C-alpha positions as CSV (number, residue, x, y, z in Angstrom):
1,M,268.6,102.5,142.0
2,S,266.5,103.6,139.0
3,K,265.7,101.2,136.1
4,G,268.2,101.5,133.3
5,F,271.2,102.5,135.4
6,R,274.0,100.1,136.2
7,S,275.9,100.0,139.4
8,A,279.5,101.3,139.4
9,D,280.7,97.7,139.7
10,E,278.8,96.6,136.6
11,T,280.0,99.6,134.7
12,Q,283.6,99.0,135.7
13,A,283.3,95.3,134.7
14,L,281.9,96.3,131.2
15,S,284.7,98.8,130.8
16,D,287.4,96.2,131.8
17,Q,285.9,93.7,129.3
18,A,286.0,96.3,126.5
19,V,289.6,97.2,127.3
20,S,290.5,93.5,127.4
21,E,288.8,92.8,124.0
22,T,290.6,95.8,122.4
23,I,294.0,94.7,123.7
24,G,293.3,91.2,122.4
25,E,292.5,92.6,118.9
26,I,295.7,94.7,118.9
27,L,297.7,91.7,119.9
28,A,296.1,89.6,117.2
29,K,296.9,92.2,114.6
30,D,300.5,92.4,115.8
31,R,300.8,88.6,115.5
32,Q,299.4,88.8,111.9
33,Q,301.9,91.5,111.0
34,E,304.8,89.4,112.5
35,E,303.7,86.4,110.4
36,H,303.4,88.6,107.3
37,A,306.8,90.1,107.9
38,A,308.3,86.6,108.3
39,E,306.8,85.6,105.0
40,V,308.2,88.7,103.3
41,R,311.7,88.0,104.8
42,A,311.5,84.4,103.6
43,H,310.9,85.6,100.0
44,G,313.9,88.0,100.2
45,G,311.8,91.2,100.5
46,Y,313.1,92.4,103.9
47,G,313.8,96.1,104.1
48,M,311.8,96.9,100.9
49,C,308.4,98.6,101.1
50,E,305.7,96.3,99.8
51,D,303.7,99.2,98.3
52,C,306.2,101.5,96.6
53,G,309.2,99.2,96.4
54,R,311.7,101.6,97.9
55,A,314.0,100.8,100.8
56,I,312.4,101.2,104.3
57,G,314.5,103.5,106.4
58,K,317.1,102.0,108.7
59,E,315.7,103.8,111.8
60,R,312.2,102.5,111.1
61,L,313.5,98.9,110.7
62,E,315.5,99.3,114.0
63,A,312.4,100.5,115.8
64,L,310.0,98.1,114.1
65,P,311.7,95.1,112.6
66,S,308.4,93.7,111.3
67,A,307.7,96.8,109.2
68,T,306.9,95.9,105.6
69,R,306.0,99.5,104.5
70,C,307.9,102.7,104.5
71,V,306.6,105.5,106.8
72,A,304.8,107.3,103.9
73,C,303.1,104.2,102.6
74,Q,302.2,103.0,106.1
75,A,300.5,106.3,106.8
76,T,298.5,106.1,103.6
77,W,297.6,102.5,104.3
78,E,296.4,103.4,107.8
79,Q,294.4,106.3,106.5
80,A,292.7,104.1,104.0
81,N,292.0,101.2,106.4
82,R,290.6,103.2,109.3
83,P,287.4,101.7,110.8
């Protein structure tokens, strides 16, 4: 094997590690969102968008009970917070 090239096993191990780290980051963000949503509920703000103050749609809350933003505000937030 030439210098600078990894074996297929090493490449797969690095890929698996990257996937595991990404999944870990996603799960950590989900936990943070759940904690934030619980705090919002505790202060009586459940079902209201934390950005615009309007009601969050029933369908969105059924699909994602931890939602703290309406669909439009969530899309704006995600666009602004892209890495």
